[in-house]
C-alpha positions in Angstrom: -28.2 11.4 9.6 -30.0 9.2 7.0 -33.3 10.8 5.7 -35.2 7.5 6.3 -37.3 6.4 9.3 -36.9 2.6 8.7 -35.6 0.0 6.3 -38.7 -0.1 4.3 -38.6 3.6 3.6 -34.9 3.3 2.5 -35.6 0.4 0.2 -38.5 2.2 -1.3 -36.4 5.2 -2.0 -33.6 3.1 -3.6 -36.0 0.9 -5.5 -34.3 -2.3 -4.3 -33.4 -4.2 -1.2 -30.5 -2.9 0.9 -27.2 -4.9 0.7 -25.7 -6.4 3.8 -23.2 -3.6 4.1 -25.9 -0.9 3.6 -28.1 -2.6 6.3 -25.2 -2.5 8.7 -24.5 1.1 7.9 -28.2 2.0 8.3 -28.4 0.4 11.7 -25.3 2.3 12.8 -25.7 5.8 11.2 -29.5 6.3 10.9 -29.8 8.3 14.1 -26.4 10.0 14.1 -25.7 13.4 12.6 -23.1 13.8 9.8 -20.9 15.8 12.1 -20.8 13.1 14.7 -20.0 10.5 12.0 -17.2 12.6 10.7 -15.8 13.2 14.2 -15.5 9.4 14.6 -12.3 9.8 12.5 -10.5 11.2 15.6 -11.4 8.1 17.6 -10.3 5.8 14.8 -7.0 7.6 14.5 -6.4 7.3 18.2 -7.1 3.5 18.1 -4.9 2.9 15.1 -2.0 4.8 16.5 -2.3 3.1 19.8 -2.9 -0.5 18.6 -1.0 -0.9 15.3 2.4 0.0 16.7 2.2 -2.5 19.6 3.6 -5.6 17.6 6.6 -3.5 16.7 7.1 -2.3 20.2 7.1 -5.9 21.3 9.7 -6.7 18.6 11.9 -3.8 19.8 11.8 -5.0 23.4 12.7 -8.6 22.4 16.2 -7.4 21.4 16.5 -10.3 19.0 19.8 -10.1 17.1 18.4 -12.4 14.4 15.5 -10.1 13.7 17.5 -6.9 14.1 20.3 -8.1 11.7 17.8 -9.3 9.0 15.1 -6.7 9.1 16.0 -3.7 11.3 17.1 -0.7 9.2 19.2 1.0 11.9 20.0 -2.1 13.9 22.3 -0.3 16.4 19.6 2.0 17.8 17.8 0.7 20.8 14.8 2.2 22.8 13.6 1.4 26.3 10.1 1.1 27.5 10.3 4.6 29.0 11.5 6.1 25.7 8.6 4.7 23.8 6.0 5.7 26.5 7.4 9.2 26.6 6.9 9.4 22.8 3.4 8.0 23.1 2.4 10.6 25.8 3.7 13.4 23.6 1.7 12.1 20.7 -1.5 12.0 22.9 -1.0 15.7 23.7 -0.8 16.4 20.0 -4.0 14.5 19.4 -5.9 16.4 22.0 -4.7 19.9 21.0 -4.2 19.6 17.2 -5.7 16.5 15.6 -9.0 16.7 17.5 -9.7 20.4 16.8 -8.6 19.9 13.2 -11.2 17.2 12.8 -14.0 19.1 14.6 -13.6 22.4 12.9 -12.9 21.1 9.4 -16.4 19.6 9.0 -17.7 22.6 6.9 -14.9 21.9 4.4 -16.0 18.3 4.2 -19.6 19.4 3.5 -18.4 21.8 0.8 -16.4 19.0 -0.9 -19.5 16.9 -1.1 -18.6 13.9 1.0 -21.8 12.1 1.9 -23.0 9.6 4.5 -26.3 8.7 2.8 -27.4 5.7 0.9 -26.6 4.1 -1.5 -23.1 3.3 -0.6 -20.5 3.7 -3.3 -19.6 0.8 -5.5 -16.2 -1.0 -5.3 -15.0 0.6 -8.6 -16.0 4.1 -7.3 -14.1 3.5 -4.1 -11.0 2.3 -5.9 -11.0 5.2 -8.4 -11.5 7.8 -5.6 -8.7 6.2 -3.5 -6.3 6.3 -6.4 -7.0 10.0 -7.1 -6.7 10.7 -3.4 -3.3 9.0 -3.0 -1.9 10.8 -6.0 -3.2 14.2 -5.0 -2.4 13.8 -1.3 1.2 12.7 -2.1 1.7 15.7 -4.4 0.5 18.2 -1.8 2.3 16.4 1.0 5.6 16.3 -1.0 5.6 20.1 -1.4 4.5 21.0 2.1 7.0 18.6 3.5 9.7 20.1 1.3 8.8 23.6 2.3 9.2 22.6 6.0 12.8 21.7 5.2 13.7 25.3 4.4 15.6 27.0 7.2 12.7 28.8 9.0 10.2 26.0 8.7 12.7 23.4 9.9 14.0 25.3 12.9 10.6 26.5 14.1 8.4 23.5 13.3 9.8 20.4 11.5 12.8 19.9 13.7 10.4 18.3 16.3 9.6 15.4 14.0 13.3 14.9 13.3 14.2 14.4 16.9 13.9 10.7 16.1 16.8 10.1 13.6 15.7 6.4 13.6 11.8 6.6 13.7 10.0 4.2 16.1 6.4 2.9 15.9 4.9 5.6 18.1 6.8 8.4 16.4 4.8 8.3 13.2 2.5 11.2 14.2 5.1 12.8 16.5 5.5 16.4 15.3 4.9 20.0 16.2 1.2 20.9 16.4 1.6 23.4 13.6 3.1 20.6 11.3 0.0 18.5 12.0 -2.2 21.3 10.8 0.0 22.1 7.8 0.2 18.6 6.6 -3.5 18.2 7.4 -4.1 20.6 4.5 -2.8 17.8 2.2 -4.7 15.1 4.0 -6.3 14.4 7.3 -5.2 10.8 7.1 -1.8 11.3 5.4 -0.1 10.3 8.6 -1.6 6.8 8.4 0.9 5.9 5.8 3.8 7.6 7.4 6.7 5.3 8.3 5.4 3.4 11.4 8.6 1.7 12.3 12.2 1.1 11.5 11.8 -2.6 10.4 11.7 -3.6 6.7 9.9 -6.9 6.6 9.8 -8.7 3.2 6.1 -9.8 3.6 4.8 -6.2 3.8 2.0 -6.2 1.2 2.3 -2.4 0.6 5.6 -3.2 -1.3 3.5 -4.3 -4.3 2.1 -0.7 -4.7 4.0 1.0 -7.6 6.3 3.7 -6.4 5.6 2.8 -2.8 8.4 4.1 -0.5 8.2 2.2 2.7 10.1 2.1 5.9 13.6 2.2 4.4 12.7 5.1 2.1 11.5 7.3 5.0 14.1 6.1 7.4 16.8 7.5 5.1 15.1 10.9 5.3 15.4 10.8 9.1 18.9 9.3 9.0 20.2 12.2 7.0 18.6 14.6 9.5 18.4 18.4 9.4 20.2 18.8 6.1 18.0 16.3 4.3 16.8 17.4 0.9 15.7 14.0 -0.1 12.7 11.6 0.1 9.9 14.1 0.9 7.1 11.9 -0.4 4.7 10.4 2.2 3.6 7.2 0.5 3.9 7.1 -3.3 7.4 8.4 -4.4 6.6 9.7 -7.9 7.2 13.3 -6.9 10.7 12.5 -5.6 11.4 10.8 -8.9 10.0 13.6 -11.0 11.9 16.4 -9.1 15.1 14.3 -8.6 15.0 14.5 -4.8 15.8 10.8 -4.3 19.0 10.5 -6.2 21.1 10.4 -3.0 18.9 7.7 -1.6 19.2 5.6 -4.7 22.9 5.8 -4.5 22.8 5.0 -0.7 20.5 2.1 -1.3 22.7 0.6 -4.0 26.2 1.3 -2.5 25.7 1.2 1.2 22.4 -0.2 2.6 22.1 -3.4 0.6 25.8 -4.3 1.0 25.6 -3.7 4.8 22.4 -5.9 5.0 24.0 -8.7 3.1 27.1 -8.6 5.4 24.9 -8.8 8.5 23.0 -11.8 7.2 26.2 -13.8 6.6 
């Protein structure tokens, strides 16, 4: 909740006029508590994981050989409407019983870290620097937590659920055991946003221009190998796999198998 009664009071405190963005934020957040604003994340997560996969669901249902041969990573795998709806329903259950409570009860931690909702809003340079630090730290923590889940006990009791999809589909991005959601939530509450959404590798994906970005092919290999996978643990940025040598098998596969198979399909 902002500590100002009106625009004039906010502008007086800042010593300047509010920007357009700050004005919009004031109108939206002035009467809402910080806890309510933070809990909005659960709603946004639900919307993103419901809406963003829909184009890829449509592509999957088209059954276009041209698209499958050119862009689909595991082109022989097909899923029906019932398959995808079943996955989506299971994800909703996870949201209700794991993601929601994690958001609600983690608010004291957010307060302790010092994340604020007040004015002034951060500058563009501050946002960029914080996002860069966030991505590097989140990927490092996610890499090791993910790798630990591939030890025998962690895999058999928890992580095997996520690997039920050997060829990940759009709705399967957050599909996991509730305990895994909480464990990986320790690395980041939004780490799953950047998890592999689909099993298509489109050349126009703008994320490909991020240095060390893994992408759909990178994570698909992790699922393709399955239970015995000790490769490609990174969630977004792959520098940890490079440092610790856990992507050597993938680099060989990419060079010797995947690219040759793709070229053959395109002919």
